[in-house]
C-alpha positions as CSV (number, residue, x, y, z in Angstrom):
1,X,214.2,-25.0,-5.1
2,X,211.4,-27.3,-4.4
3,X,209.2,-25.5,-1.9
4,X,208.9,-22.3,0.1
5,X,206.7,-21.4,3.0
6,X,205.9,-17.7,3.4
7,X,204.4,-16.2,6.6
8,X,202.3,-13.2,5.8
9,X,199.4,-11.0,7.1
10,X,196.1,-10.8,5.3
11,X,194.4,-7.4,4.9
12,X,192.1,-8.3,7.8
13,X,195.1,-8.8,10.1
14,X,195.0,-12.6,10.1
15,X,198.4,-14.3,10.1
16,X,198.8,-17.0,7.5
17,X,201.5,-19.3,6.1
18,X,201.2,-20.1,2.4
19,X,203.2,-22.9,0.7
20,X,204.5,-22.6,-2.8
21,X,206.3,-25.3,-4.9
22,X,208.5,-25.6,-7.9
23,X,208.3,-22.6,-10.3
24,X,205.9,-20.7,-8.2
25,X,208.2,-21.0,-5.2
26,X,211.1,-19.7,-7.3
27,X,209.0,-16.7,-8.4
28,X,207.9,-15.9,-4.8
29,X,211.4,-16.2,-3.5
30,X,212.6,-13.8,-6.2
31,X,209.9,-11.2,-5.2
32,X,210.8,-11.6,-1.5
33,X,214.4,-11.1,-2.4
34,X,213.5,-7.9,-4.3
35,X,211.8,-6.5,-1.1
36,X,215.2,-6.9,0.6
37,X,217.2,-5.5,-2.3
38,X,218.8,-8.9,-3.1
39,X,219.5,-10.0,-6.7
40,X,219.1,-13.5,-8.0
41,X,222.7,-13.5,-9.2
42,X,223.9,-13.2,-5.6
43,X,222.5,-16.7,-5.0
44,X,224.2,-18.3,-8.0
45,X,227.2,-20.6,-7.5
46,X,230.6,-19.2,-8.5
47,X,231.2,-19.6,-12.2
48,X,227.5,-20.0,-13.1
49,X,226.1,-17.2,-15.2
50,X,222.5,-16.2,-16.0
51,X,221.1,-17.4,-19.3
52,X,220.2,-14.4,-21.5
53,X,216.6,-13.9,-22.3
54,X,217.6,-13.6,-26.0
55,X,218.4,-17.4,-26.0
56,X,214.7,-18.1,-25.3
57,X,213.1,-15.6,-27.7
58,X,211.4,-17.3,-30.7
59,X,212.8,-20.6,-29.6
60,X,209.4,-22.2,-29.3
61,X,210.4,-23.4,-25.8
62,X,208.6,-22.3,-22.7
63,X,210.7,-21.0,-19.8
64,X,211.4,-23.9,-17.4
65,X,212.9,-24.3,-14.0
66,X,215.4,-27.0,-13.2
67,X,214.5,-29.4,-10.5
68,X,217.1,-30.7,-8.1
69,X,217.4,-34.5,-7.7
70,X,217.2,-34.3,-3.9
């Protein structure tokens, strides 16, 4: 995912559209999915499995997101 536009309402009632990119877009998409009861795994291609958090623990590597080439 490269970018995401989210239409939302501010506390004062003003309608806004906020643009998110890269990792932040992925995070926001995840949270929006949660509001609708969807799991990230439902968006994964067949045969692709989530990477366990244990693989990242104490690895010294930050969590990264993969960028598409398109």
